N, CA and C atoms as an extended XYZ file, in Angstrom:
282
Properties=species:S:1:pos:R:3:atomname:S:1:resname:S:1:resid:I:1 pbc="F F F"
N         1.159       -1.048       -0.394 N   MET     1
C         0.105        0.199       -0.173 CA  MET     1
C         0.808        1.201        0.079 C   MET     1
N         2.116        1.459        0.756 N   SER     2
C         2.740        2.247        1.063 CA  SER     2
C         3.512        2.729       -0.606 C   SER     2
N         3.507        1.905       -1.819 N   ASP     3
C         3.764        2.115       -3.200 CA  ASP     3
C         2.866        3.091       -3.902 C   ASP     3
N         1.564        3.368       -3.203 N   LEU     4
C         0.680        4.199       -4.222 CA  LEU     4
C         0.740        5.529       -3.484 C   LEU     4
N         1.638        5.707       -2.800 N   VAL     5
C         1.926        7.320       -1.654 CA  VAL     5
C         3.372        7.737       -2.284 C   VAL     5
N         2.788        9.150       -2.614 N   PRO     6
C         3.782        9.409       -3.327 CA  PRO     6
C         5.152       10.024       -2.222 C   PRO     6
N         6.312       10.075       -2.707 N   ASP     7
C         7.346       10.195       -1.685 CA  ASP     7
C         7.260       11.754       -1.455 C   ASP     7
N         7.619       12.369       -0.578 N   LYS     8
C         7.830       13.794       -0.144 CA  LYS     8
C         8.957       13.701       -0.549 C   LYS     8
N         9.459       15.083       -1.489 N   PRO     9
C        10.451       16.136       -1.447 CA  PRO     9
C        11.151       16.062       -0.239 C   PRO     9
N        12.402       15.875       -0.944 N   ALA    10
C        13.491       16.137        0.627 CA  ALA    10
C        14.021       17.396        0.746 C   ALA    10
N        13.489       17.994        1.654 N   THR    11
C        13.864       19.707        1.954 CA  THR    11
C        15.212       19.705        2.491 C   THR    11
N        15.976       21.270        2.145 N   SER    12
C        17.205       21.212        2.291 CA  SER    12
C        17.315       22.479        3.194 C   SER    12
N        17.995       22.498        4.305 N   SER    13
C        17.893       23.619        5.073 CA  SER    13
C        18.873       24.599        4.626 C   SER    13
N        19.478       24.481        3.513 N   SER    14
C        20.875       25.380        3.331 CA  SER    14
C        20.106       26.490        2.300 C   SER    14
N        20.430       27.593        2.396 N   PRO    15
C        20.036       28.977        1.621 CA  PRO    15
C        20.703       28.763        0.427 C   PRO    15
N        21.592       28.235       -0.341 N   SER    16
C        22.141       28.040       -1.445 CA  SER    16
C        21.225       26.851       -2.455 C   SER    16
N        20.736       26.178       -1.520 N   ALA    17
C        19.701       24.728       -2.127 CA  ALA    17
C        18.442       25.565       -2.416 C   ALA    17
N        17.947       26.323       -1.500 N   ALA    18
C        16.639       27.294       -1.890 CA  ALA    18
C        16.879       28.166       -3.143 C   ALA    18
N        18.041       28.825       -3.130 N   ALA    19
C        17.845       29.657       -4.107 CA  ALA    19
C        18.218       29.382       -5.216 C   ALA    19
N        18.378       27.899       -5.786 N   ALA    20
C        19.097       27.452       -6.685 CA  ALA    20
C        17.546       26.754       -7.040 C   ALA    20
N        16.473       26.324       -6.147 N   ALA    21
C        15.486       25.777       -6.623 CA  ALA    21
C        14.502       26.546       -7.146 C   ALA    21
N        13.881       26.661       -8.380 N   PRO    22
C        12.682       27.650       -8.493 CA  PRO    22
C        11.545       27.055       -7.848 C   PRO    22
N        10.862       28.770       -7.698 N   SER    23
C        10.609       29.185       -6.963 CA  SER    23
C         8.538       28.336       -7.619 C   SER    23
N         7.869       28.272       -6.752 N   ALA    24
C         6.210       27.317       -7.222 CA  ALA    24
C         5.902       28.611       -7.920 C   ALA    24
N         5.788       30.020       -7.987 N   SER    25
C         5.175       30.925       -8.517 CA  SER    25
C         5.607       31.077       -9.893 C   SER    25
N         7.399       30.768       -9.882 N   ALA    26
C         7.836       31.461      -11.218 CA  ALA    26
C         7.205       30.326      -12.513 C   ALA    26
N         7.322       30.770      -13.530 N   ALA    27
C         6.480       30.357      -14.978 CA  ALA    27
C         7.700       29.399      -15.211 C   ALA    27
N         7.379       28.010      -15.660 N   THR    28
C         8.099       27.370      -16.352 CA  THR    28
C         7.393       27.650      -18.054 C   THR    28
N         9.105       27.485      -19.213 N   PRO    29
C         8.367       27.925      -20.520 CA  PRO    29
C         7.172       27.288      -20.924 C   PRO    29
N         7.250       26.408      -20.493 N   ASP    30
C         5.376       25.358      -20.704 CA  ASP    30
C         4.744       26.068      -20.181 C   ASP    30
N         4.549       26.508      -19.058 N   ASP    31
C         3.449       27.215      -18.544 CA  ASP    31
C         3.368       28.781      -19.440 C   ASP    31
N         4.219       29.359      -20.253 N   ARG    32
C         4.161       30.800      -20.822 CA  ARG    32
C         3.634       30.280      -22.056 C   ARG    32
N         3.824       29.196      -22.693 N   ALA    33
C         3.636       28.522      -24.067 CA  ALA    33
C         1.648       28.605      -23.759 C   ALA    33
N         1.490       28.242      -23.121 N   THR    34
C         0.220       28.048      -22.914 CA  THR    34
C        -1.253       28.780      -22.782 C   THR    34
N        -0.290       30.127      -22.224 N   SER    35
C        -1.139       31.337      -22.057 CA  SER    35
C        -0.885       32.536      -22.772 C   SER    35
N        -1.619       33.396      -23.275 N   PHE    36
C        -1.133       34.832      -23.751 CA  PHE    36
C        -0.350       35.797      -22.532 C   PHE    36
N         0.455       35.893      -22.687 N   GLN    37
C         1.169       37.168      -21.735 CA  GLN    37
C         1.381       38.356      -22.461 C   GLN    37
N         0.235       39.301      -22.171 N   ALA    38
C         0.616       40.666      -23.106 CA  ALA    38
C         1.998       41.458      -22.626 C   ALA    38
N         2.691       41.936      -23.376 N   VAL    39
C         3.720       42.639      -23.696 CA  VAL    39
C         3.230       44.020      -22.842 C   VAL    39
N         4.066       44.573      -21.976 N   LYS    40
C         3.303       45.988      -21.401 CA  LYS    40
C         4.957       46.757      -21.490 C   LYS    40
N         4.240       48.121      -22.669 N   GLY    41
C         4.921       48.865      -22.674 CA  GLY    41
C         5.416       48.723      -24.365 C   GLY    41
N         5.511       47.739      -24.734 N   GLY    42
C         5.486       47.414      -26.189 CA  GLY    42
C         4.815       47.829      -27.449 C   GLY    42
N         5.294       48.618      -27.882 N   GLY    43
C         4.718       49.488      -29.316 CA  GLY    43
C         4.534       48.775      -30.783 C   GLY    43
N         3.940       48.806      -31.475 N   GLU    44
C         3.911       48.343      -32.712 CA  GLU    44
C         5.119       48.911      -33.215 C   GLU    44
N         5.954       47.681      -34.110 N   GLN    45
C         7.384       48.395      -34.623 CA  GLN    45
C         7.279       49.080      -35.937 C   GLN    45
N         6.115       48.278      -36.758 N   VAL    46
C         5.949       48.439      -37.890 CA  VAL    46
C         4.338       48.786      -38.213 C   VAL    46
N         4.017       50.254      -38.708 N   PRO    47
C         2.641       50.186      -38.636 CA  PRO    47
C         1.875       49.442      -40.074 C   PRO    47
N         1.174       48.509      -39.918 N   GLY    48
C         0.090       47.581      -40.573 CA  GLY    48
C        -0.267       48.137      -42.037 C   GLY    48
N        -0.770       49.185      -41.578 N   GLY    49
C        -1.204       49.887      -42.668 CA  GLY    49
C        -0.563       50.704      -44.154 C   GLY    49
N         1.175       50.959      -43.267 N   ASN    50
C         1.580       51.199      -44.949 CA  ASN    50
C         2.302       49.880      -45.145 C   ASN    50
N         2.190       49.079      -44.437 N   LEU    51
C         2.113       47.655      -45.156 CA  LEU    51
C         1.356       47.058      -46.087 C   LEU    51
N        -0.052       47.645      -45.862 N   LEU    52
C        -0.793       47.090      -46.594 CA  LEU    52
C        -1.141       47.811      -47.695 C   LEU    52
N        -0.780       49.081      -48.216 N   VAL    53
C        -1.218       50.097      -48.751 CA  VAL    53
C         0.084       49.877      -49.942 C   VAL    53
N         1.501       49.383      -49.385 N   GLY    54
C         2.494       49.165      -50.067 CA  GLY    54
C         2.479       47.665      -50.592 C   GLY    54
N         1.577       46.833      -50.108 N   ALA    55
C         1.377       45.447      -50.751 CA  ALA    55
C         0.302       45.846      -52.215 C   ALA    55
N        -0.467       46.705      -51.672 N   TYR    56
C        -1.655       46.830      -52.879 CA  TYR    56
C        -1.031       47.377      -53.825 C   TYR    56
N        -0.096       48.307      -53.357 N   ALA    57
C         0.905       49.490      -55.014 CA  ALA    57
C         1.522       48.851      -55.828 C   ALA    57
N         2.091       47.611      -55.012 N   VAL    58
C         3.024       46.493      -55.512 CA  VAL    58
C         2.178       45.949      -57.087 C   VAL    58
N         0.807       45.017      -55.746 N   ILE    59
C         0.198       44.184      -56.707 CA  ILE    59
C        -0.639       45.138      -58.124 C   ILE    59
N        -0.793       46.276      -57.932 N   TRP    60
C        -1.073       47.103      -58.569 CA  TRP    60
C        -0.317       47.007      -60.134 C   TRP    60
N         0.960       47.460      -59.549 N   VAL    61
C         2.020       47.865      -60.404 CA  VAL    61
C         2.121       46.654      -61.240 C   VAL    61
N         2.521       45.465      -60.992 N   ILE    62
C         2.517       44.267      -61.478 CA  ILE    62
C         1.385       43.755      -62.411 C   ILE    62
N        -0.017       43.900      -61.976 N   VAL    63
C        -0.806       43.884      -62.898 CA  VAL    63
C        -1.166       44.552      -64.135 C   VAL    63
N        -0.618       46.068      -63.812 N   LEU    64
C        -0.550       47.271      -64.738 CA  LEU    64
C         0.228       46.549      -65.948 C   LEU    64
N         1.578       46.131      -65.485 N   LEU    65
C         2.670       45.821      -66.411 CA  LEU    65
C         1.859       44.476      -67.385 C   LEU    65
N         1.439       44.014      -66.400 N   VAL    66
C         1.414       42.392      -67.108 CA  VAL    66
C         0.179       42.760      -68.292 C   VAL    66
N        -1.023       43.989      -68.024 N   VAL    67
C        -1.858       43.997      -68.876 CA  VAL    67
C        -1.118       45.006      -69.917 C   VAL    67
N         0.105       45.522      -70.103 N   VAL    68
C         0.796       46.770      -70.875 CA  VAL    68
C         1.365       45.407      -71.586 C   VAL    68
N         1.883       44.684      -71.244 N   ARG    69
C         2.742       43.526      -71.938 CA  ARG    69
C         1.902       43.088      -73.014 C   ARG    69
N         0.521       42.232      -72.620 N   VAL    70
C        -0.626       41.424      -73.200 CA  VAL    70
C        -1.014       42.111      -74.396 C   VAL    70
N        -1.096       43.662      -73.945 N   PHE    71
C        -1.837       44.824      -75.287 CA  PHE    71
C        -0.447       45.007      -76.264 C   PHE    71
N         0.757       44.991      -76.286 N   ARG    72
C         1.743       45.184      -76.987 CA  ARG    72
C         1.869       43.647      -77.428 C   ARG    72
N         1.563       42.515      -76.894 N   GLY    73
C         1.497       41.187      -77.870 CA  GLY    73
C         0.381       41.116      -78.689 C   GLY    73
N        -0.520       41.683      -78.234 N   GLN    74
C        -1.506       41.242      -79.212 CA  GLN    74
C        -1.497       42.294      -80.301 C   GLN    74
N        -0.874       43.540      -80.184 N   LYS    75
C        -0.848       44.514      -81.560 CA  LYS    75
C         0.488       44.132      -82.152 C   LYS    75
N         1.366       43.375      -81.650 N   LYS    76
C         2.061       42.502      -82.674 CA  LYS    76
C         1.685       41.076      -82.977 C   LYS    76
N         0.853       40.616      -82.885 N   THR    77
C         0.365       39.085      -83.078 CA  THR    77
C        -1.090       39.463      -84.856 C   THR    77
N        -1.480       40.837      -84.470 N   SER    78
C        -1.986       41.243      -85.090 CA  SER    78
C        -1.535       41.915      -86.132 C   SER    78
N        -0.275       42.374      -86.213 N   GLU    79
C         0.573       43.063      -87.418 CA  GLU    79
C         0.867       41.580      -88.347 C   GLU    79
N         1.441       40.709      -87.144 N   GLN    80
C         1.534       39.415      -87.868 CA  GLN    80
C         0.438       38.825      -89.030 C   GLN    80
N        -0.686       38.533      -88.095 N   ILE    81
C        -1.630       38.213      -88.928 CA  ILE    81
C        -2.166       39.132      -90.083 C   ILE    81
N        -1.863       40.543      -89.928 N   ALA    82
C        -2.027       41.277      -91.170 CA  ALA    82
C        -1.280       40.909      -92.640 C   ALA    82
N         0.456       40.735      -92.177 N   ALA    83
C         1.381       40.517      -92.925 CA  ALA    83
C         0.993       39.047      -93.990 C   ALA    83
N         0.626       38.056      -92.984 N   LEU    84
C         0.369       37.235      -93.435 CA  LEU    84
C        -1.229       36.946      -94.616 C   LEU    84
N        -2.009       37.659      -94.228 N   GLU    85
C        -2.868       37.977      -95.023 CA  GLU    85
C        -2.525       38.518      -96.037 C   GLU    85
N        -1.521       39.673      -96.204 N   LYS    86
C        -1.339       39.993      -97.368 CA  LYS    86
C        -0.130       39.387      -98.400 C   LYS    86
N         0.450       38.277      -97.573 N   ALA    87
C         1.362       37.065      -98.404 CA  ALA    87
C         0.325       36.211      -99.062 C   ALA    87
N        -0.687       36.048      -98.292 N   ILE    88
C        -1.570       34.833      -98.774 CA  ILE    88
C        -2.272       35.489     -100.578 C   ILE    88
N        -2.835       36.767     -100.140 N   GLU    89
C        -3.147       37.353     -101.321 CA  GLU    89
C        -2.662       37.400     -102.181 C   GLU    89
N        -1.329       38.016     -102.139 N   GLY    90
C        -0.389       37.966     -103.405 CA  GLY    90
C        -0.089       36.537     -103.782 C   GLY    90
N         0.257       35.302     -102.966 N   ALA    91
C         0.654       34.556     -103.342 CA  ALA    91
C        -1.285       33.441     -104.310 C   ALA    91
N        -2.002       34.258     -104.062 N   ALA    92
C        -3.297       33.543     -104.521 CA  ALA    92
C        -3.384       34.168     -105.620 C   ALA    92
N        -2.732       35.872     -105.973 N   LYS    93
C        -3.278       36.433     -107.416 CA  LYS    93
C        -2.098       35.580     -108.711 C   LYS    93
N        -1.036       35.028     -108.348 N   LYS    94
C        -0.079       34.396     -108.978 CA  LYS    94
C        -0.538       33.458     -109.753 C   LYS    94
């Protein structure tokens, strides 16, 4: 029956042993990881609004560049089709 009773931890009367042992009120890393701990006095380092506006600006510039490239490619393709139609008409007349 004595196997079921947990052993009591041995206590030391020396002050150095008491200082080396963690106190019951000190939080362990596992305790800190399971709960939110607000930081007092910590301010936001990078404003999120500026990052959001910057990200949208970059995306819109990329979209604009893609649209311009597609229109230029369409114009070049139309010119090539016109040249081919002209060549076909020239070959058909001979």
